[in-house]
C-alpha positions in Angstrom: -231.6 136.4 92.6 -231.6 139.8 90.8 -234.1 139.0 88.0 -237.1 140.4 89.8 -235.3 143.7 90.6 -234.4 144.2 86.9 -237.7 142.8 85.6 -235.9 140.0 83.7 -237.5 136.7 82.8 -234.1 134.9 83.1 -230.5 135.6 83.7 -229.0 137.3 80.7 -225.4 136.3 81.2 -225.3 132.6 81.9 -222.3 130.8 80.5 -224.2 127.9 79.1 -224.3 127.5 75.3 -227.9 128.7 74.7 -228.4 129.5 71.0 -231.3 131.8 71.9 -228.7 134.3 73.2 -226.3 134.0 70.3 -225.1 137.4 69.2 -224.2 137.5 65.6 -221.0 139.6 65.6 -219.3 140.2 62.3 -217.1 137.1 62.9 -220.0 134.9 63.9 -221.9 135.9 60.8 -219.0 134.9 58.6 -218.4 131.6 60.5 -222.1 130.8 60.1 -222.1 131.6 56.4 -219.0 129.3 56.0 -220.8 126.5 57.7 -224.0 126.9 55.7 -222.0 127.0 52.4 -220.0 123.9 53.3 -223.1 121.9 54.2 -225.2 123.0 51.2 -222.4 122.4 48.8 -221.5 119.0 50.4 -217.8 120.0 50.9 -217.0 117.1 53.2 -214.7 118.4 55.9 -215.2 121.8 57.6 -213.1 123.3 60.3 -214.2 126.0 62.8 -211.7 127.2 65.4 -211.6 129.9 68.1 -210.2 130.6 71.5 -211.9 129.3 74.6 -215.2 131.2 75.2 -215.6 132.7 71.8 -219.0 131.0 71.3 -218.1 128.1 69.0 -220.5 125.6 70.7 -223.3 128.1 70.8 -222.8 128.8 67.1 -223.0 125.1 66.4 -226.3 124.7 68.3 -227.7 127.7 66.5 -226.7 126.0 63.2 -228.5 122.8 64.2 -231.6 124.8 65.0 -231.5 126.6 61.6 -231.1 123.6 59.3 -234.2 122.3 57.5 -235.8 118.9 57.9 -233.9 117.6 54.9 -230.7 117.8 56.8 -230.1 115.1 59.4 -227.6 115.9 62.1 -225.4 114.3 64.8 -223.6 116.3 67.5 -220.6 114.9 69.4 -219.8 116.9 72.5 -217.4 114.5 74.1 -214.9 113.4 71.5 -212.8 111.2 73.8 -214.3 108.0 72.5 -213.1 104.8 71.0 -213.8 104.0 67.3 -216.8 101.8 68.3 -218.2 104.4 70.7 -217.9 107.1 68.0 -219.8 105.2 65.4 -222.4 104.1 68.0 -222.9 107.7 69.2 -223.3 109.0 65.6 -225.9 106.3 64.8 -227.7 106.9 68.0 -227.9 110.6 67.4 -229.1 110.0 63.8 -231.8 107.7 65.2 -230.5 104.6 63.5 -231.3 101.3 65.2 -228.3 99.1 65.8 -228.4 95.3 65.7 -224.9 93.9 65.4 -222.5 95.7 67.8 -219.1 95.6 66.0 -217.3 98.5 64.5 -217.5 97.0 61.0 -221.2 96.4 61.3 -221.8 100.0 62.6 -219.8 101.4 59.6 -221.9 99.3 57.2 -225.1 100.6 58.9 -223.9 104.2 58.7 -223.1 103.8 55.0 -226.6 102.3 54.3 -228.2 105.2 56.2 -226.2 107.8 54.2 -227.1 106.2 50.9 -230.7 106.0 51.9 -230.8 109.7 52.9 -229.2 110.7 49.6 -231.9 108.8 47.7 -234.4 110.9 49.7 -232.6 114.1 48.7 -231.4 114.6 52.2 -228.0 115.7 53.6 -226.3 114.4 56.7 -224.1 116.5 59.0 -221.8 115.4 61.8 -220.5 118.1 64.2 -217.6 117.2 66.5 -217.1 119.8 69.3 -213.8 120.1 71.3 -212.1 118.3 68.4 -208.7 119.4 69.6 -209.1 116.6 72.1 -209.3 113.9 69.4 -206.2 111.7 69.3 -204.4 111.1 66.0 -205.9 107.6 65.6 -209.5 108.7 66.0 -208.9 111.7 63.6 -207.7 109.2 61.1 -210.8 107.1 61.6 -212.9 110.2 61.1 -211.1 110.8 57.9 -212.1 107.4 56.7 -215.7 108.3 57.2 -215.3 110.9 54.4 -214.7 107.9 52.1 -218.4 107.3 52.3 -219.3 109.1 49.0 -220.7 108.7 45.6 -218.8 109.5 42.4 -220.2 113.0 42.5 -220.6 114.1 46.1 -219.9 113.5 49.8 -222.5 111.5 51.7 -221.4 113.0 55.1 -220.4 116.5 56.0 -218.1 116.6 59.0 -217.6 119.8 61.0 -214.6 119.8 63.3 -215.0 122.5 66.0 -212.2 123.3 68.4 -209.6 125.5 70.0 -206.6 126.8 68.0 -204.7 123.6 69.1 -206.9 121.8 66.5 -205.2 123.7 63.7 -201.8 122.8 65.1 -202.8 119.1 65.4 -204.0 119.0 61.8 -200.6 120.2 60.7 -199.0 116.9 61.8 -197.5 114.9 58.9 -199.5 111.9 60.2 -202.7 113.8 59.4 -201.7 115.3 56.1 -204.4 113.4 54.2 -207.1 114.7 56.6 -205.8 118.3 56.4 -205.9 118.2 52.6 -209.6 117.2 52.7 -210.7 120.2 54.8 -212.2 122.5 52.2 -213.8 125.1 54.5 -211.9 126.8 57.4 -212.8 129.7 59.6 -211.2 131.0 62.8 -213.6 133.0 65.1 -211.9 136.0 66.6 -213.2 137.9 69.7 -215.7 140.7 69.5 -214.5 144.1 68.3 -214.5 146.9 70.8 -217.5 148.6 69.1 -219.5 145.4 69.4 -219.4 145.0 73.2 -222.2 147.5 73.9 -224.5 145.8 71.3 -223.6 142.3 72.7 -224.6 143.3 76.2 -227.8 145.0 75.0 -228.7 141.9 72.9 -228.4 139.5 75.9 -230.3 141.8 78.1 -233.1 142.1 75.5 -233.4 138.4 75.1 -233.6 138.0 78.9 -236.6 140.5 78.9 -235.0 143.8 79.7 -237.0 146.9 78.7 -233.8 149.0 78.4 -234.0 149.9 82.1 -230.4 148.6 82.8 -227.7 151.0 81.7 -224.0 150.4 81.3 -222.0 153.6 81.2 -219.5 154.1 78.3 -216.7 153.9 80.8 -218.1 150.6 82.2 -218.2 149.2 78.7 -214.5 150.2 78.2 -213.6 148.5 81.4 -215.5 145.3 80.4 -213.7 145.2 77.1 -210.3 145.8 78.6 -210.8 142.9 81.0 -212.4 140.4 78.5 -210.6 141.4 75.4 -213.8 140.8 73.5 -214.2 137.2 74.5 -217.9 136.5 75.3 -217.4 134.1 78.2 -215.5 136.4 80.5 -217.9 139.2 79.4 -220.8 137.1 80.6 -219.1 136.2 83.9 -218.2 139.8 84.6 -221.6 141.2 83.6 -223.5 138.7 85.7 -221.4 139.8 88.7 -222.0 143.5 88.0 -225.8 143.0 87.9 -225.6 141.3 91.2 -223.5 144.2 92.6 -226.1 146.7 91.1 -228.9 144.7 92.7 -227.2 144.9 96.1 -226.7 148.6 95.7 -230.3 149.1 94.4 -229.2 150.8 91.2 -229.9 150.1 87.5 -226.9 152.0 86.3 -223.5 150.2 86.1 -220.5 152.5 86.2 -216.8 152.0 85.7 -216.1 151.9 89.4 -218.6 149.1 90.0 -217.1 147.0 87.1 -213.6 147.6 88.4 -214.6 146.4 91.8 -216.2 143.2 90.3 -213.1 142.5 88.3 -211.0 142.8 91.5 -213.3 140.3 93.2 -213.2 137.9 90.3 -209.4 138.1 90.3 -209.3 137.7 94.1 -207.6 141.1 94.6 -210.1 142.5 97.1 -208.7 143.0 100.7 
């Protein structure tokens, strides 16, 4: 609606997980480095956690786009699956044809694929998003996948991505064996206050802005105070402020405008 007014090629603050808009904050750079290290060194289990809206899924999609052709990947976005559905989804995502449709047959097929990829010098990565929703039984089944290994290295690198509840779940005595196998962990914190301006400028630039849109210093402070540095509420608020600026035919966003948008988002406008 406002793209033409601001000369943008697309909306800069959509809440979809578009890796093209990923802003590498200090924390996101560290998380990305941990993931690359864990994959390259075949560490087996990796754990990435963060609060809702901190960009975990976007980071994972950017990771998938950055891996070379020698790394085969599978991404599970909906982890509320049965053991059979999990194995089938993994094989489907890896492009492996399935003949016999039993859990045992699928596991054998996966093992054959992993050994084949190792012989080619390839690596295989499984990313499970929203992993805090996995039940104990399925987490134990995922642990058993890490038994697919040679004497020297893991055949499958498994990245568990989730909210802080994932860390709490893995502390359960029933999952002690799984927790002991997680060799790389990282918790993504919100953006620092001094990163908010750069974050907003980055997203505007990706969307095609030629620096014609200006957020005042006070507006940035208001955005940080409301969002506490979490990207998703920043996006929701900034999208609304651009709409308000469009309605008011201005390309400068001030603190008063941001405060008004916050009040509207919170339902506090009379």
